[in-house]
N, C-alpha and C positions, 0 to 999 in steps of 0.2 A: 112427526120425527121430532121433538124438540132439541132446542140447538144447547152447545154443552155450556155451564158455565161458565168459563174462562177458553179462548181462540189464544192458542198462542203459536206466532209464527216466527223462522228462522229467514232474516233481509239475507246476509249471507250468500243462503246458499237455497234460496226460492230461484226457480229458474223462471225466466221470463219472455214474456212470445212478443212476435209481433206485434206493434202498434202503429200502424202508420199512423204520421200526419196529414188530414186530408189535402191535397195538392194545393189547393186553392188557397189553404194559405201562408204556403212556402212561400216567401220571400229571396232570399238567398240562401247556397246552397244544396244540399241534399241530405239531409238531419233526415235519420235513422231512432227509428224511437223504439219501445221495446216496454211493456209491463207485462204485473200479476197482481191477481187482489189477492190481498192480504186477511182482511176477515170485512166482513157483514151482518148488520145491526140484523134484527131479526125479524123488525117490521120492514127491511130493506129500501129507509131513508139514509143510512148513512154507512159508506165502506173505504175501506185501507185498500192503501195498494203502491208497490214501489214500480218507479219509472225511472227509463233513462232515453236519455237520444245523445248521438251524436252530434258537434259542428254544425251551424245552419244557423237561421233566423225565419219565426216565423208568428202568424198571431193565431195566440188562443182566443179562444169562445166559450169562457165557461158557463157550463147552462147549468150549476150546480154551488151552492157554497164552497170551494175548495181551497185551504189551509195546507201550507206545501211544506217541510222544512227540509231541507242539501243536506244532503247525506256527501257525497264529493260532485268537485267538478265544483263549475261554476255557471252561472246564467245574467246577463245586464236587462231587465224587466222594465219596461217603458209603455204608460197608455196616456191616452189624452187627456191635458192639465195637468199630469205630475211629473217630473222629470225622471230619468232613465236612475235605476237604482241595481246592483251589483246585489247578488245573493250567494253566497259563498257556505260551505260547511256551518252546521250549527246556526244559520240563519234559519226565522220561521215565516211566514206571511201567508194572510188572506186575500181570498181573491173571492170577492163576492159575488154570487151568480149574476149573468147578466153584465159583466166586465168583458171585453179586451181586452187581451195585454200581447204587444210584442215583447216576444222572446230572441232575443241572439245569445246562443251557446258559440262560445266563442272555439273551446276544445270536447268535453264533454261535463252533463248534468246526470246526477241518479238524487230524486224524492221519494223523500214518503209522503204520499197523499192521505189526505182526510177530506172525505168529500159527503156533501150533505145535501139532500131536498129541503131547496129550504120554504118554511109554514106559506102561507096565502096569509099580507101581513095581517087583516082580518081575527083568523087564527095563532096568527105568531100574540098580536095582544093581548088577545084571550087569555092564551100560557102565560103569558108573564103577568097579568093579572091574579090566574087564576095560580100561584108558584108566591107570589109576590103575599096572599092573602095566609097562604097556606106557611111560609114564612113568621105571620105576626105571629099567627096560631101559635107554633110551636117554639113562641119568643126565637126567633131568630131572625138579625137584621136583614132587610129587604138582597137583593145579589145576591146573597152571599148563598155558594154550591150548597144539594142538598150533603151527606154526610153519607159516605157509603162504606156498609158493613160487607165483612171477606171471611 
């Protein structure tokens, strides 16, 4: 069955299900996390979801590239060699696959997450080269996004 051309989700009315944090990752407190998938790409390599969590401190190991947009509450994130950073409503951050970050949630946080499986480095290089070549052929500067028609 083909995917619909547009997938629309309403975050405010999306019902979240338990999404427990791996117990060995919890550093302090008893954080309770919930999540719900909002959309998935046709090839399954990209997913968007809404996630929330109560107070606690834990290490999070990112297995995929994840861009987060904080919707409510706040979190302080840190990782090796990087000073702690507060993220609050409206903030956006990228956690590349392979990153381990410590999350300290003082009270509550809710985020929108866009997760993407990273391509192996040689495939990513080939794809970027192909897109640049295609852009040159079409007369578009390198690095410019493809126009979307709707």
